[in-house]
N, C-alpha and C positions, 0 to 999 in steps of 0.2 A: 631829081628835079624839084626845086623849091616850089611850095604851093603858091598859087596866084593869090594876091592880096587885094583887099578893098582899097578905096582911095582915101580913107580917113587916117588920122594919126592913130598910132597904136601904143598901148601900154601893157606891160606884162603884169598880170596879177597871179601870184603863185605859179609862175612859169607858163601861164596860159595867155597868149596874146589877145587882147580885147580892143575893140574899136572905141576910141575916145571921141564919141559923137553923141548926137541926140536921136530920138526915135523918128522925128520928122525927116531928118537927113537920110536915115537908113531907108525909110519907105520911098522917098524920092529917088534914091540911087537904085533900088530894086526895080522900080517901075521903069526907069530910063534904060536899064541894062537888060531887060527881059528879051530884047531882040538881038542882043550881041551873040556872036558865035563863040562858043566855048567848047573845049575838048572834054571837060568834065562838068557835071552838075555842081553848082556852087552851094556849099553847105553853110548854113547860118544857124547858130545856136544861141538861144537865150540862156545864159549860163548862171545857174544858181550857186549859192555858197556850198550846198551839198555836193554839187558837181565838182567845184574847184577842190574841195577837200578830198573827195573820193579819187580824183585823178592823181593825187600824190602817191598813191599806193598801187595804182593799176595802169600799167604801161599802155595797154590797148586804148583805154579811155583818154589818156594824156596825148597819145599819138593822134587820135582822131581829132581832138580839139586843136592841137598844134598845127594840124594840116587842114583845118577848116578855112573856108573863105573868110568868114567873119564870125567872131564871138562877141556877144553883147552882154554886158553886166546886168543881170536880172536880180540885183540885190543892192540896196543902198550902202551897206558896209563895203561892198566891193568897189563902189564908186568912190567912197571915202579914201580907200587905199589908192585908187587911181589919182585922186586929187593930191594926196600927200606925196605922190611920185612926180607931181608936176603936170599931170594931164588934166588941166582945168576944163577942157571941153567935154569930158566924160559925163554922161548922164545915164540914169537908170532906164533900161529898156525892157519893160515887162513883156513876157511872152504872150499873155492873153491880150494885152493892148496892141502889141505888134500884129497879132493875128487878126483881131477885129478890124483895125484900121486899114490893113493891107487888103483884106477881103472887101471892105467897103470901097476902097480906091479902085479895085479891079472889077467891081460889079458891072459897070457899063462897058468894060473892055473885053476883047476876045482873048481872055486869059483863062485857061483851064486849071482847076485845082483837084487835088486828091488828098483824102484824109486817111492817115495810117496810124491807128492807135486805139487804145482802150479795149475793154471787154467787148464781146460780141454785141452788136446793136448800138454802141455809143457813136461810132463814126457815122452810121446811117442816121441816127437821131440828130447829130450835129449838122448833117447835110440838110435835113428838113428845117432845122432851126435857123440856119444862116440864110436859107431861101426866104423864110418868113420875116426875119428881123433885119437882114442886111441886103436883101435883094440879090443874093448870090445864087445864080442858077446853073453855073458851069462847074459843077463838081462831078467829074467824070469817073471817079473811082473811090471806093471806100474799102478799107481792109483792117481787120483786127488781127494783129500779129500774135503768134503764140507767146506764152509767158516765158518760155525758155528761149535761149539765143537761137536765132534762125540759122539753118544750115546754108551753106554756100549755094546749093541748088535752089533753095527757097528764095534767097535774095536775088539770084539771077532770074528766076521766074517772075518775081514781083517787078523787077526792073523792066522786063520784057512787056508785062501787062501795062505798066505805066506808059511806056513808049507807044504801045498799040492804042491805048485810050487817048493819047495826045495830051498828057498832063504837062503843064508848064511849071507849076509850083506844087510840091509835095509837102504836106504838113505832117510831122511826126509828133504824136503826143503820148509818149510812154514815160516810164520812170527814167531818171538820169542815173548813170551815164549810158544806159542801154540805148537811149535814143540817139545820142551822139555817135556811138559806135555803129548803129544801124545806118544812120545817115551817111557816114563815111564809106561803109561797105556798099551801100546802094549807089552812091555817086560814081563808083568804079565800073558800074555795069549799065547804067542807063545812057541812052544816046540822044534823047530828046529833051528830057527834063532840064529846066534852067536853074531852078532853086529847090533845095531840100532844106526846110526850116524846122527846127526842133523847138517845141513850145511847152513841154511838160504837161502841167495840169490844165492847160488852156481848153482842151476838149471838153472836160467836165464843166468848166465855167461858162463857156460859150453855149453849151447845150442846155444850160440851166439846171444842171444836176448838183453843182456845188456853188454856193454863193461867193462872190468876190468881196474882199475886204473894202471897207469904206475908203474913199480917196484920202481922207485925213490920216488914216492909219498907214496907208501906203507911203505918204509923204514923210512920216516920222519913223520910218523903218520898223513898223510894228505889224506888217502884213503877216509875218511868220506867226505872231501870237494869235492873230485872228484865225489863221488856218489850224493852229494847234487846238483852239477852242472848238472848231468845227469837226476835226478828226483827231481827237486826243489819242485813241488807241494806236492809230497808225503812225502818228508823227512824234509822240513824246520822246521815244528812244532816240530817233534820228536827231532831233533838236538838242537833246541832252548831251549828245556826243559831238555833233557837228559844230555847234556854235562855239563852245570853248576851244575846240581844236582850230577852227578858223581864226579866232582871235590870236592864238599862239603863232600859227603859221604866218598870219598877216604881219604881226609884229616882227617876226624873224625876217620876212621878206623886205619890209621897210628898212630894217636895220642894215641888211646886206646892201640894199640900194643906196642908202646914205653913206655907208662906208666906201662903196665903190666910187661915189661922187667925190668924197673927200680925198680918196687916193689919187683920182685923176687931177684934182685941183692941186694937190701938193706936188705932183710930178710935172705940172705944166711949166 
């Protein structure tokens, strides 16, 4: 059974289907569709370059993203690839911005949230911070998942708890692609949750534990450099390997796309 898709144009970036739209349209769609009946929770992922690269070698991660309801490019270079493929409506959709704005939009509505991610205490600290800063008081559950992959029994138990607490939107903030895999697994067991949204490091940023890059750095695709300055020991090796490989894979992806278009034109 093919996965249900969102209503936006789609573009494949390194074999991962991404929504070619803007953040405002995504938020509007989620708000308008919260009351729709669905057989499965809809998974939404803010996809980083690291996630796109990692998925090339890990079938479980790629499968989870290829079967997601909606993937959003959370990196300016990924948006450039989308543009070069003709998807001119694609825009960068940052995980922290998506989370902040959707929380704000649902604050006056009867929408229940759950936070799943981070070390012990982070999700609870985030609940207190969003209540103070954004007026969000309907956070019905917080959970710190184990560092190892969760067992099937643990996933089933978490899904049951989320259903019992009445969660409408579940936010997952752990490292990629573990969060995409967990979102996919969780969506198979919950019966009430409408959306499961993965947002990476947004928990730390919205809780005030990690500073966000200035807007001007975000606009010129230098947010990665700001994060490297903030967490050099954790991120230097990732960026040193991921960025060059993404550039190579993106060039190969574009070349194949252009060759395919030329072939169709010559055979027309």
